[in-house]
FIZA-256978 format. One record per residue (C-alpha): residue number from 1; z, y, x. Coordinates in Angstrom, 3 decimals. Layout:
// FIZA-256978
[atom NUM; [Z; Y; X]]
...
END
This chain:
// FIZA-256978
[atom 1; [-63.659; 100.618; 10.460]]
[atom 2; [-63.056; 97.371; 12.266]]
[atom 3; [-60.486; 99.085; 14.479]]
[atom 4; [-58.612; 100.419; 11.407]]
[atom 5; [-58.534; 96.962; 9.847]]
[atom 6; [-57.231; 95.545; 13.103]]
[atom 7; [-54.484; 98.191; 13.266]]
[atom 8; [-53.601; 97.522; 9.627]]
[atom 9; [-53.394; 93.791; 10.332]]
[atom 10; [-51.142; 94.379; 13.321]]
[atom 11; [-48.919; 96.661; 11.250]]
[atom 12; [-48.718; 94.083; 8.448]]
[atom 13; [-47.825; 91.377; 10.969]]
[atom 14; [-45.046; 93.557; 12.399]]
[atom 15; [-43.683; 94.180; 8.900]]
[atom 16; [-43.978; 90.462; 8.044]]
[atom 17; [-42.197; 89.402; 11.235]]
[atom 18; [-39.465; 91.943; 10.587]]
[atom 19; [-38.964; 90.761; 7.016]]
[atom 20; [-39.061; 87.119; 8.131]]
[atom 21; [-36.492; 87.806; 10.835]]
[atom 22; [-34.295; 89.636; 8.335]]
[atom 23; [-34.548; 86.762; 5.834]]
[atom 24; [-33.800; 84.136; 8.491]]
[atom 25; [-30.840; 86.092; 9.881]]
[atom 26; [-29.443; 86.562; 6.355]]
[atom 27; [-29.957; 82.878; 5.528]]
[atom 28; [-28.226; 81.885; 8.783]]
[atom 29; [-25.391; 84.300; 8.016]]
[atom 30; [-24.984; 82.933; 4.486]]
[atom 31; [-25.166; 79.308; 5.652]]
[atom 32; [-22.709; 80.097; 8.456]]
[atom 33; [-20.332; 81.791; 6.016]]
[atom 34; [-20.511; 78.849; 3.596]]
[atom 35; [-19.973; 76.311; 6.386]]
[atom 36; [-17.077; 78.326; 7.806]]
[atom 37; [-15.495; 78.569; 4.349]]
[atom 38; [-15.895; 74.825; 3.710]]
[atom 39; [-14.497; 73.982; 7.144]]
[atom 40; [-11.474; 76.217; 6.652]]
[atom 41; [-10.835; 74.600; 3.249]]
[atom 42; [-11.002; 71.171; 4.883]]
[atom 43; [-8.687; 72.207; 7.733]]
[atom 44; [-6.027; 73.333; 5.258]]
[atom 45; [-6.361; 70.075; 3.277]]
[atom 46; [-5.985; 67.830; 6.337]]
[atom 47; [-2.233; 68.469; 6.825]]
[atom 48; [-2.723; 69.633; 10.398]]
[atom 49; [-0.086; 71.245; 12.545]]
[atom 50; [0.241; 75.037; 12.039]]
[atom 51; [-0.864; 75.671; 15.646]]
[atom 52; [-4.037; 73.630; 15.095]]
[atom 53; [-4.801; 75.446; 11.829]]
[atom 54; [-4.291; 78.810; 13.527]]
[atom 55; [-6.427; 77.938; 16.550]]
[atom 56; [-9.366; 76.563; 14.553]]
[atom 57; [-9.207; 79.371; 11.985]]
[atom 58; [-9.223; 82.028; 14.713]]
[atom 59; [-12.082; 80.328; 16.549]]
[atom 60; [-14.227; 79.851; 13.431]]
[atom 61; [-13.654; 83.360; 12.029]]
[atom 62; [-13.936; 85.308; 15.285]]
[atom 63; [-16.721; 83.293; 16.969]]
[atom 64; [-18.421; 81.414; 14.079]]
[atom 65; [-21.649; 80.672; 15.961]]
[atom 66; [-19.575; 78.699; 18.470]]
[atom 67; [-16.617; 77.660; 16.317]]
[atom 68; [-18.601; 76.006; 13.498]]
[atom 69; [-20.711; 73.668; 15.689]]
[atom 70; [-17.692; 72.870; 17.879]]
[atom 71; [-15.714; 71.855; 14.820]]
[atom 72; [-18.450; 69.403; 13.825]]
[atom 73; [-18.339; 68.067; 17.381]]
[atom 74; [-14.589; 68.031; 18.027]]
[atom 75; [-12.705; 68.931; 14.876]]
[atom 76; [-12.179; 65.622; 13.096]]
[atom 77; [-8.733; 64.008; 13.104]]
[atom 78; [-8.388; 61.458; 10.316]]
[atom 79; [-11.280; 59.328; 9.089]]
[atom 80; [-10.490; 58.726; 5.429]]
[atom 81; [-13.811; 57.064; 4.615]]
[atom 82; [-13.805; 55.064; 7.831]]
[atom 83; [-10.170; 54.094; 7.278]]
[atom 84; [-11.167; 52.738; 3.899]]
[atom 85; [-13.992; 50.786; 5.525]]
[atom 86; [-11.784; 49.635; 8.417]]
[atom 87; [-8.880; 49.030; 6.114]]
[atom 88; [-6.855; 46.789; 8.404]]
[atom 89; [-4.183; 49.128; 9.737]]
[atom 90; [-3.466; 50.541; 6.313]]
[atom 91; [-1.514; 48.612; 3.730]]
[atom 92; [-3.903; 46.012; 2.310]]
[atom 93; [-4.761; 46.477; -1.320]]
[atom 94; [-3.863; 43.675; -3.693]]
[atom 95; [-6.016; 40.673; -2.939]]
[atom 96; [-7.652; 42.374; 0.083]]
[atom 97; [-7.270; 40.929; 3.607]]
[atom 98; [-4.035; 39.249; 2.506]]
[atom 99; [-4.765; 36.356; 4.862]]
[atom 100; [-4.988; 38.727; 7.823]]
[atom 101; [-2.578; 41.659; 7.355]]
[atom 102; [-2.368; 44.156; 10.205]]
[atom 103; [0.671; 46.402; 10.426]]
[atom 104; [0.849; 49.765; 12.157]]
[atom 105; [4.547; 49.130; 12.986]]
[atom 106; [5.909; 45.674; 13.854]]
[atom 107; [9.066; 44.395; 15.545]]
[atom 108; [9.636; 40.863; 16.822]]
[atom 109; [12.170; 39.164; 19.072]]
[atom 110; [11.848; 36.117; 21.312]]
[atom 111; [9.346; 37.690; 23.737]]
[atom 112; [8.959; 37.442; 27.481]]
[atom 113; [8.048; 40.698; 29.235]]
[atom 114; [6.916; 41.394; 32.785]]
[atom 115; [6.311; 45.029; 33.695]]
[atom 116; [3.327; 45.886; 35.884]]
[atom 117; [4.126; 48.810; 38.165]]
[atom 118; [1.688; 47.988; 40.983]]
[atom 119; [-2.103; 48.214; 40.646]]
[atom 120; [-2.776; 45.296; 42.962]]
[atom 121; [-0.420; 42.980; 41.079]]
[atom 122; [-1.847; 44.245; 37.789]]
[atom 123; [-5.370; 43.270; 38.889]]
[atom 124; [-4.233; 39.821; 40.044]]
[atom 125; [-2.444; 39.317; 36.726]]
[atom 126; [-5.540; 40.379; 34.789]]
[atom 127; [-7.850; 38.058; 36.732]]
[atom 128; [-5.435; 35.123; 36.517]]
[atom 129; [-5.113; 35.564; 32.754]]
[atom 130; [-8.899; 35.494; 32.378]]
[atom 131; [-9.242; 32.405; 34.568]]
[atom 132; [-6.452; 30.554; 32.737]]
[atom 133; [-7.804; 31.243; 29.232]]
[atom 134; [-9.041; 28.076; 27.510]]
[atom 135; [-10.366; 29.232; 24.151]]
[atom 136; [-10.416; 32.992; 23.591]]
[atom 137; [-10.423; 36.287; 25.533]]
[atom 138; [-10.158; 39.638; 23.735]]
[atom 139; [-10.348; 42.837; 25.806]]
[atom 140; [-10.203; 46.424; 24.560]]
[atom 141; [-10.335; 49.294; 27.057]]
[atom 142; [-11.165; 52.975; 27.244]]
[atom 143; [-12.954; 52.822; 30.617]]
[atom 144; [-15.025; 49.957; 31.980]]
[atom 145; [-16.452; 51.336; 35.216]]
[atom 146; [-19.540; 50.334; 37.143]]
[atom 147; [-17.479; 49.765; 40.284]]
[atom 148; [-15.999; 46.789; 42.117]]
[atom 149; [-13.237; 46.279; 39.552]]
[atom 150; [-15.376; 46.617; 36.437]]
[atom 151; [-18.020; 44.292; 37.848]]
[atom 152; [-15.429; 41.757; 39.051]]
[atom 153; [-13.891; 41.529; 35.588]]
[atom 154; [-17.338; 41.154; 34.020]]
[atom 155; [-18.224; 38.373; 36.493]]
[atom 156; [-15.097; 36.458; 35.451]]
[atom 157; [-15.845; 37.006; 31.758]]
[atom 158; [-19.421; 35.735; 32.254]]
[atom 159; [-18.053; 32.572; 33.916]]
[atom 160; [-15.653; 31.967; 31.028]]
[atom 161; [-18.386; 32.583; 28.454]]
[atom 162; [-20.590; 30.053; 30.277]]
[atom 163; [-17.704; 27.568; 29.960]]
[atom 164; [-17.654; 28.065; 26.199]]
[atom 165; [-14.658; 30.410; 25.950]]
[atom 166; [-15.051; 32.959; 23.135]]
[atom 167; [-15.197; 36.361; 24.857]]
[atom 168; [-15.061; 39.607; 22.886]]
[atom 169; [-15.132; 42.908; 24.783]]
[atom 170; [-14.783; 46.378; 23.221]]
[atom 171; [-15.080; 49.622; 25.208]]
[atom 172; [-15.015; 53.239; 24.194]]
[atom 173; [-18.559; 54.606; 24.101]]
[atom 174; [-17.629; 57.848; 25.853]]
[atom 175; [-15.061; 56.563; 28.351]]
[atom 176; [-17.360; 53.673; 29.318]]
[atom 177; [-20.600; 55.640; 29.175]]
[atom 178; [-21.541; 54.392; 32.677]]
[atom 179; [-20.454; 50.780; 32.147]]
[atom 180; [-22.688; 48.247; 33.989]]
[atom 181; [-25.408; 47.545; 31.413]]
[atom 182; [-27.060; 44.671; 33.319]]
[atom 183; [-23.812; 42.700; 33.613]]
[atom 184; [-23.059; 43.354; 29.945]]
[atom 185; [-26.490; 41.963; 29.042]]
[atom 186; [-25.750; 38.854; 31.128]]
[atom 187; [-22.400; 38.467; 29.344]]
[atom 188; [-24.195; 38.519; 26.001]]
[atom 189; [-26.750; 35.982; 27.211]]
[atom 190; [-23.866; 33.706; 28.216]]
[atom 191; [-22.485; 33.858; 24.671]]
[atom 192; [-19.983; 36.674; 25.066]]
[atom 193; [-19.799; 39.455; 22.498]]
[atom 194; [-19.725; 43.166; 23.327]]
[atom 195; [-19.320; 46.337; 21.260]]
[atom 196; [-18.979; 50.059; 21.884]]
[atom 197; [-16.371; 51.903; 19.828]]
[atom 198; [-17.461; 55.151; 18.108]]
[atom 199; [-20.725; 56.593; 19.535]]
[atom 200; [-20.278; 59.244; 22.198]]
[atom 201; [-22.358; 61.879; 20.422]]
[atom 202; [-21.886; 63.084; 16.823]]
[atom 203; [-25.594; 62.898; 15.939]]
[atom 204; [-25.411; 59.129; 16.427]]
[atom 205; [-22.959; 58.715; 13.562]]
[atom 206; [-21.326; 60.399; 10.603]]
[atom 207; [-18.033; 60.383; 12.496]]
[atom 208; [-16.584; 62.712; 15.128]]
[atom 209; [-17.262; 62.673; 18.849]]
[atom 210; [-13.653; 63.452; 19.749]]
[atom 211; [-12.079; 60.407; 18.064]]
[atom 212; [-11.803; 58.013; 20.990]]
[atom 213; [-10.283; 54.557; 21.323]]
[atom 214; [-7.677; 54.967; 24.082]]
[atom 215; [-5.829; 51.691; 23.530]]
[atom 216; [-5.804; 49.146; 26.358]]
[atom 217; [-5.130; 45.685; 24.962]]
[atom 218; [-6.167; 42.337; 26.427]]
[atom 219; [-5.113; 39.087; 24.734]]
[atom 220; [-5.704; 35.577; 26.013]]
[atom 221; [-5.679; 32.521; 23.731]]
[atom 222; [-3.544; 34.574; 21.319]]
[atom 223; [-0.577; 33.716; 23.545]]
[atom 224; [-0.542; 36.320; 26.317]]
[atom 225; [-1.241; 40.057; 26.225]]
[atom 226; [-1.658; 42.724; 28.905]]
[atom 227; [-1.085; 46.266; 27.666]]
[atom 228; [-0.470; 49.714; 29.128]]
[atom 229; [-2.276; 52.698; 30.591]]
[atom 230; [-4.632; 51.051; 33.106]]
[atom 231; [-8.396; 51.034; 32.643]]
[atom 232; [-10.826; 48.556; 34.215]]
[atom 233; [-11.567; 50.931; 37.038]]
[atom 234; [-11.014; 51.051; 40.807]]
[atom 235; [-8.747; 54.092; 40.383]]
[atom 236; [-6.254; 52.027; 38.375]]
[atom 237; [-6.184; 48.548; 39.920]]
[atom 238; [-7.653; 46.618; 42.816]]
[atom 239; [-7.650; 43.590; 45.082]]
[atom 240; [-5.931; 45.309; 48.016]]
[atom 241; [-3.953; 48.396; 49.059]]
[atom 242; [-5.559; 51.745; 48.233]]
[atom 243; [-3.933; 55.100; 48.968]]
[atom 244; [-6.094; 56.789; 46.304]]
[atom 245; [-5.072; 54.440; 43.496]]
[atom 246; [-3.307; 55.941; 40.499]]
[atom 247; [0.345; 55.046; 39.956]]
[atom 248; [0.457; 53.529; 36.489]]
[atom 249; [2.550; 51.354; 34.208]]
[atom 250; [1.931; 48.389; 31.908]]
[atom 251; [3.335; 45.058; 30.797]]
[atom 252; [2.470; 41.415; 30.196]]
[atom 253; [3.763; 39.964; 26.941]]
[atom 254; [4.205; 36.368; 25.844]]
[atom 255; [5.732; 35.339; 22.541]]
[atom 256; [5.416; 36.284; 18.871]]
[atom 257; [4.515; 39.942; 19.598]]
[atom 258; [1.123; 38.848; 20.976]]
[atom 259; [-0.125; 37.845; 17.532]]
[atom 260; [0.391; 41.378; 16.180]]
[atom 261; [-1.377; 42.920; 19.157]]
[atom 262; [-4.253; 40.473; 18.780]]
[atom 263; [-4.601; 41.484; 15.126]]
[atom 264; [-4.942; 45.117; 16.174]]
[atom 265; [-7.702; 44.056; 18.549]]
[atom 266; [-9.487; 42.119; 15.812]]
[atom 267; [-9.220; 45.127; 13.505]]
[atom 268; [-10.796; 47.356; 16.158]]
[atom 269; [-13.400; 44.709; 16.956]]
[atom 270; [-14.451; 44.416; 13.323]]
[atom 271; [-14.790; 48.187; 13.087]]
[atom 272; [-16.749; 48.556; 16.340]]
[atom 273; [-19.047; 45.562; 15.757]]
[atom 274; [-19.483; 46.338; 12.031]]
[atom 275; [-18.512; 42.754; 11.242]]
[atom 276; [-16.580; 41.856; 8.140]]
[atom 277; [-13.202; 40.401; 8.859]]
[atom 278; [-13.989; 37.206; 7.014]]
[atom 279; [-17.086; 36.724; 9.197]]
[atom 280; [-15.105; 36.736; 12.468]]
[atom 281; [-14.648; 33.074; 13.271]]
[atom 282; [-12.744; 31.120; 15.863]]
[atom 283; [-9.635; 33.283; 16.186]]
[atom 284; [-6.955; 31.054; 17.684]]
[atom 285; [-3.699; 30.376; 15.887]]
[atom 286; [-0.771; 32.067; 17.655]]
[atom 287; [2.272; 30.358; 19.046]]
[atom 288; [5.435; 30.942; 17.055]]
[atom 289; [7.753; 29.580; 19.735]]
[atom 290; [10.065; 32.080; 21.477]]
[atom 291; [9.038; 32.774; 25.064]]
[atom 292; [11.983; 34.937; 26.098]]
[atom 293; [14.789; 37.155; 24.872]]
[atom 294; [13.154; 40.585; 24.535]]
[atom 295; [12.919; 42.372; 21.207]]
[atom 296; [9.786; 44.511; 21.142]]
[atom 297; [8.410; 46.958; 18.589]]
[atom 298; [4.736; 47.916; 18.558]]
[atom 299; [3.350; 51.109; 17.013]]
[atom 300; [-0.351; 51.727; 16.453]]
[atom 301; [-1.419; 55.322; 15.944]]
[atom 302; [-4.673; 57.157; 15.431]]
[atom 303; [-7.292; 58.106; 12.846]]
[atom 304; [-6.974; 54.647; 11.267]]
[atom 305; [-3.264; 55.061; 10.484]]
[atom 306; [-1.758; 57.161; 7.730]]
[atom 307; [0.492; 59.825; 9.204]]
[atom 308; [1.509; 60.207; 12.855]]
[atom 309; [3.987; 57.376; 13.314]]
[atom 310; [4.056; 57.235; 17.117]]
[atom 311; [4.543; 61.000; 17.326]]
[atom 312; [7.387; 60.822; 14.792]]
[atom 313; [9.151; 58.081; 16.790]]
[atom 314; [8.773; 60.176; 19.929]]
[atom 315; [10.244; 63.269; 18.275]]
[atom 316; [13.062; 61.187; 16.809]]
[atom 317; [13.914; 59.780; 20.246]]
[atom 318; [14.056; 63.294; 21.721]]
[atom 319; [16.122; 64.785; 18.922]]
[atom 320; [18.570; 61.877; 18.647]]
[atom 321; [19.417; 60.952; 22.257]]
[atom 322; [23.001; 61.655; 23.332]]
[atom 323; [23.117; 61.956; 27.110]]
[atom 324; [19.884; 61.679; 29.084]]
[atom 325; [16.146; 61.370; 28.531]]
[atom 326; [13.375; 60.896; 31.101]]
[atom 327; [9.709; 61.474; 30.232]]
[atom 328; [6.855; 60.443; 32.530]]
[atom 329; [3.330; 61.529; 31.654]]
[atom 330; [0.153; 62.487; 33.535]]
[atom 331; [-0.822; 65.231; 31.076]]
[atom 332; [1.656; 67.506; 29.315]]
[atom 333; [0.328; 69.688; 26.481]]
[atom 334; [3.049; 69.543; 23.788]]
[atom 335; [2.858; 70.851; 20.257]]
[atom 336; [5.470; 73.355; 19.099]]
[atom 337; [7.845; 70.774; 17.596]]
[atom 338; [7.900; 68.611; 20.727]]
[atom 339; [8.369; 71.655; 22.967]]
[atom 340; [11.194; 73.146; 20.861]]
[atom 341; [12.928; 69.781; 20.562]]
[atom 342; [13.106; 69.494; 24.364]]
[atom 343; [14.322; 73.082; 24.712]]
[atom 344; [17.048; 72.642; 22.082]]
[atom 345; [18.389; 69.508; 23.791]]
[atom 346; [18.372; 71.167; 27.204]]
[atom 347; [20.233; 74.227; 25.891]]
[atom 348; [22.767; 71.870; 24.329]]
[atom 349; [23.508; 70.729; 27.921]]
[atom 350; [21.816; 67.363; 27.533]]
[atom 351; [19.967; 66.084; 30.599]]
[atom 352; [16.211; 66.315; 30.070]]
[atom 353; [13.887; 65.271; 32.902]]
[atom 354; [10.110; 65.480; 32.822]]
[atom 355; [8.092; 63.830; 35.623]]
[atom 356; [4.467; 64.864; 36.119]]
[atom 357; [1.888; 64.493; 38.879]]
[atom 358; [1.907; 67.541; 41.134]]
[atom 359; [-1.885; 67.599; 40.834]]
[atom 360; [-3.499; 65.493; 38.137]]
[atom 361; [-7.174; 64.545; 37.910]]
[atom 362; [-7.632; 67.121; 35.103]]
[atom 363; [-7.217; 70.599; 36.586]]
[atom 364; [-7.704; 72.297; 33.214]]
[atom 365; [-4.706; 70.439; 31.786]]
[atom 366; [-2.654; 71.327; 34.869]]
[atom 367; [-3.446; 74.990; 34.226]]
[atom 368; [-2.603; 74.790; 30.505]]
[atom 369; [0.747; 73.090; 31.154]]
[atom 370; [1.992; 75.934; 33.402]]
[atom 371; [3.295; 78.186; 30.648]]
[atom 372; [5.104; 75.287; 28.936]]
[atom 373; [6.751; 74.233; 32.197]]
[atom 374; [8.125; 77.706; 32.908]]
[atom 375; [9.597; 77.889; 29.423]]
[atom 376; [11.209; 74.450; 29.781]]
[atom 377; [12.506; 75.278; 33.269]]
[atom 378; [14.176; 78.430; 31.975]]
[atom 379; [15.858; 76.372; 29.233]]
[atom 380; [17.373; 74.011; 31.796]]
[atom 381; [14.904; 71.099; 31.743]]
[atom 382; [14.585; 69.337; 35.102]]
[atom 383; [10.901; 69.097; 36.018]]
[atom 384; [9.872; 66.808; 38.880]]
[atom 385; [6.384; 66.814; 40.409]]
[atom 386; [5.234; 63.468; 41.825]]
[atom 387; [3.751; 63.888; 45.299]]
[atom 388; [2.700; 60.375; 46.345]]
[atom 389; [-0.570; 60.468; 44.374]]
[atom 390; [-1.912; 60.641; 40.855]]
[atom 391; [0.788; 59.523; 38.409]]
[atom 392; [-0.895; 58.083; 35.301]]
[atom 393; [2.087; 56.293; 33.699]]
[atom 394; [3.328; 57.083; 30.186]]
[atom 395; [7.023; 56.249; 29.815]]
[atom 396; [10.033; 57.582; 27.905]]
[atom 397; [13.552; 56.308; 28.598]]
[atom 398; [16.439; 57.633; 26.476]]
[atom 399; [20.160; 56.939; 27.016]]
[atom 400; [19.380; 53.795; 29.013]]
[atom 401; [18.853; 51.936; 25.723]]
[atom 402; [15.464; 53.042; 24.365]]
[atom 403; [12.163; 52.587; 26.223]]
[atom 404; [8.746; 53.714; 24.988]]
[atom 405; [5.527; 53.082; 26.901]]
[atom 406; [1.875; 52.415; 26.145]]
[atom 407; [-1.473; 54.184; 26.214]]
[atom 408; [-0.527; 57.585; 24.773]]
[atom 409; [-0.068; 60.667; 26.930]]
[atom 410; [2.373; 63.395; 25.929]]
[atom 411; [-0.367; 65.735; 24.810]]
[atom 412; [-1.895; 66.841; 21.531]]
[atom 413; [-5.009; 64.691; 21.885]]
[atom 414; [-3.142; 61.410; 22.404]]
[atom 415; [-0.466; 62.082; 19.800]]
[atom 416; [-2.726; 63.342; 17.015]]
[atom 417; [-6.361; 62.392; 17.669]]
[atom 418; [-6.928; 59.254; 19.766]]
[atom 419; [-6.495; 55.620; 18.739]]
[atom 420; [-3.355; 54.642; 20.692]]
[atom 421; [-0.741; 51.906; 21.014]]
[atom 422; [2.940; 52.310; 21.917]]
[atom 423; [5.611; 49.707; 22.671]]
[atom 424; [9.366; 50.172; 22.213]]
[atom 425; [11.937; 48.091; 24.120]]
[atom 426; [15.718; 48.025; 23.685]]
[atom 427; [16.659; 44.863; 25.601]]
[atom 428; [19.040; 45.622; 28.539]]
[atom 429; [17.008; 43.533; 31.019]]
[atom 430; [13.828; 45.471; 30.241]]
[atom 431; [15.641; 48.807; 30.450]]
[atom 432; [17.203; 47.932; 33.801]]
[atom 433; [13.835; 47.010; 35.342]]
[atom 434; [12.181; 50.236; 34.229]]
[atom 435; [15.189; 52.308; 35.273]]
[atom 436; [14.827; 51.043; 38.858]]
[atom 437; [11.120; 51.933; 38.827]]
[atom 438; [11.943; 55.433; 37.548]]
[atom 439; [14.402; 55.887; 40.406]]
[atom 440; [11.626; 55.144; 42.900]]
[atom 441; [9.281; 57.555; 41.118]]
[atom 442; [11.932; 60.287; 41.211]]
[atom 443; [12.498; 59.802; 44.948]]
[atom 444; [8.838; 60.660; 45.554]]
[atom 445; [8.944; 63.945; 43.651]]
[atom 446; [9.770; 67.547; 44.436]]
[atom 447; [11.529; 69.850; 41.987]]
[atom 448; [9.395; 72.324; 40.086]]
[atom 449; [10.206; 75.971; 40.703]]
[atom 450; [8.319; 77.558; 43.606]]
[atom 451; [7.753; 81.324; 43.579]]
[atom 452; [4.104; 80.951; 42.558]]
[atom 453; [5.036; 78.555; 39.743]]
[atom 454; [7.757; 80.777; 38.285]]
[atom 455; [6.147; 84.164; 38.914]]
[atom 456; [2.363; 83.919; 38.595]]
[atom 457; [0.122; 86.967; 38.785]]
[atom 458; [-0.490; 89.144; 35.715]]
[atom 459; [-4.078; 87.930; 35.509]]
[atom 460; [-3.003; 84.297; 35.510]]
[atom 461; [-0.409; 84.976; 32.803]]
[atom 462; [-3.085; 86.496; 30.550]]
[atom 463; [-5.304; 83.447; 31.061]]
[atom 464; [-2.341; 81.123; 30.392]]
[atom 465; [-1.583; 82.922; 27.112]]
[atom 466; [-5.211; 82.490; 26.048]]
[atom 467; [-5.141; 78.823; 27.106]]
[atom 468; [-1.995; 78.250; 25.035]]
[atom 469; [-3.730; 79.657; 21.955]]
[atom 470; [-6.605; 77.216; 22.444]]
[atom 471; [-4.414; 74.268; 23.555]]
[atom 472; [-4.455; 72.666; 20.058]]
[atom 473; [-8.230; 72.306; 20.401]]
[atom 474; [-8.002; 70.257; 23.631]]
END
């Protein structure tokens, strides 16, 4: 009798476990279906590019167990609620922040510009600017590394904070994940302020893990600004020659443009530190005196800006140039409009040159770019591969009268997802300086077009086609 009861109990447990498993699997399926449906509705409302809509829709429908969680991790693009809270790069509402307006596009003349094309000079310039600051140092960077450069900059900032200079430092939480915590603690003890921008993991916030601050802005006493593509990292700058150092590009600004760049920093600082704008004290008054003869336009782009202004200016420059355009970028993953615009100009017999590192520090991106490069090569675009090292500069020069540089790469992530800053120059002196630098870069390149590049194996072509489908998710 006892044995029969035991068998009955075991049978009931098997039935119960089966029913429970069936219920759980159905609940998961229903929840997954609902989440997938809601995500797809949101994707269509967000005014994304068709390629992005197609890629995410395919991924979510075909592989929902992977696509749904990845969307929550990587899918966000514009932060409407956070924009409302940040509020400084959008048009201020009536009576709101009127005393401190921040524009996403601004153009001012009377500036002095010095371009930084050498990592050793860039580091000396950075350190000198810190040492010369009397009242205020504001630094925003994607990477602050725990290496000789990152620690040297922190040592200087600690000294200035000890002297009573107001130091504010913002780093991206993901890019600076390994930043030197002990030195940062010492900086805070000395009176400096430090914040991390957007937590690295989505469970730490209601935001998105893929929305990163990629701007590099450093202002000193609201009178001088260093801006470009360099991070505070040994790979980008240093105190001596280094054959492994990245080749990068940036600029030092003095004049009225600095005030606008400092306001962008303060906007980002307020957002990262969760301080109200009116509670941020001690911001120095800018100088209004002309410092030079350069007219400079700044463009902020990212989740905190309505639309894609920097991308639109880039497309406009490509579609409107008359004779020649040169594009330098470390990573090249264009969207369909950018790609077709380049192809159309090349087929119209306009000179289009794209300069890339032969081997970048992101092998996945190098693989993804292959299919695009073959298509551009066939259309007549000149593609040059830089051989002297890792080329990290981001520069566009059109018709010898329009220069664009800054923090944004020519890829989907920089143009549509990251917080970025771009600077446009039209002054002949600035153009001439950059044109000479581009000539040196070109001399250290080889032309694209080897047999393996133009005729890859069938297996590689299949993988490249798949990579192109998923490129909008990168």
